[in-house]
N, C-alpha and C positions, 0 to 999 in steps of 0.2 A: 686588813681591818679586823677580820675574825680573830686573828691571833692577838691583836691589841685588846680586843674586848675580853678574850680569855685571860690575858695577862692582867687586865684590870680586875677581873673577878678573883684571880689568884691573890693579888695584892690585898684585896679587902679581907682575905682570910688569914693573912700573916699578921700575928699580933705582937711579935717580939720587936718589930721595927716600926717606927711611926709611918703612917700611910703616906703622908705628903713627901717625906724624904725618900721613902722606898720607891714611890712612883717616879719621882724625878730621876733617881739612879737607874731604874729599869728603862725608862724612856731614853735616857742618855745612852745606855748600852744599845738599845735598838737603833737609835739615830746613828751611832758610830758604826755599827755593823752595816746598816743600809748605805752609808756613805763610802765605806772602805771595801765592802764585799758585795758586788752585784749578785742578785739572785733572789730566791724566795725563802724566807724563814719557814721551815717545815715543822720544827718542834723546839721546845724549850724545857729545860729541867732546872730546878733549883737544887744545888748540891752543896755538901759540906765536906771539905777535905782539910784535915788537921785544924778544925775549928773555924776555917775561913769559908764563908758562904759565897757562892758564885752562881751565875746563870750560865748554862751551857746551851748554845744555840746550834741547831743543825740547819745548814743552808744548802739548798739545791741550786747549783750555779752551772754556767756553761762558759768554757774558755775555748776560743777558736774552734767552735763546733763540737766540742767534747763535753758531755755532762759529767759533773763531779758533785759529790757531797763533801762539804767541809764542815768542821766543827770548830767553833770559837767559844772560848770562855770569857766571861766578863765579871770582874770583881763586883760584888753586890754593894760594897761600900764606896769604892773609888771610881767605878765605871771604866776601869782600865781593861782593855782587851788583851787576851793572852791565850796560850794553849792552842795555837792553830794546828789542826790535824786534817789530813786528807784521808777520807774514807774510801775504801775500795771493796772488792768482793774476793771471795776465796779462789776464784779461777784466774785472777789477775796474774799474768806471767811475771811481771816485775816483782810483785809481792812474793810469789812462789820461789823466785830465784834468790831473794834476799832472806827469806825465813829459813832458819836452821832447825827449828823444832816444829812439830806438827800441831795442828789445832787440838788434837786429842791430848798431847802432852801438855799444852798450855791450859786446857780445861782442867786436867788433873791437878796441875800446880795451883790453880785458882780454888778449886773445890776442896783440896786438901787443907788449905788455909782458911777458907770462908765457906762453911757448910751451907747448903741450900740447893736450889734448882736453877739451872741456867735458863733464863727466859728470853735472852737476846744475846747475840754475839756480833761483833764488828771486827773488820780487818782494816788496817790503815797504816799510815806513815806519819811520824812526827820527826821533824828535822832529818828527813830522808831515811829514818830507821823504821823497820816494820814492827807492828805490834798487833796483838789480839786484845780485844776488850770484851768482857762478859758481864752482863747484868745478872746477878745472882739474887734470887728471892729466898729469904729465910722466913718460912711461915711462922715458926715459933716466936720470932722477934717482930713479925709483920714489918719487915724492912727489906729494901732492895739496895744492894751495894754493887757499884761498878768496879770491877777489878781489871786492871790493865797489865798485860804480861808481855815482856820483851820477846819478840818472835825469833831473836837470834840466840838468846841464852836461857830463856825460861824464867828469868827473874821477874818478880812482881814489882812493877814500877809505878803503880798508882792505885789508890784505894779511895773511892768517893762514895759517901752515903747519899743516896738519892732521896730528896725530901719531897719533891713534887714534880710532875711532868705534864706538859700540855703537848699533844701531838703523838703520833704513833712511834713505836720502836721500829727500827729498820733492821732486818737481818738479811744479809746477803748470802 
């Protein structure tokens, strides 16, 4: 309920999209997530990637007695869910076995391309492949960007401008 109130507050501050349409889209995203992914929505970000605005939800869930954090994106225009990611921690043996580059190498690749200070980092899997994700804050631009780096080859595979966040950053 608190998240819904916070989301409502967020929506009243977004002026580029009509309030009624935006609330309906966001509510549809929340409804779809609650229907398809059991657990607790812990945070939500509004992001822009290649000009497409989406909501990114972090969900704390439990499968067969094991706790997981999953991340789901929802298109802010169509309410379509996508971008399922399983988040883990740096000590995860499965992650360590699959990652071919170190977190230090991945951080360097991200900072070399997008200057700023790393304020959060995540480790995870998408389609079974490991990745590192870094939230980089650029004070000069007063902007935070999420950079995703392939943990097998060091390539930057995602860049999202973070427009707004409700809930805490998690760093494992």
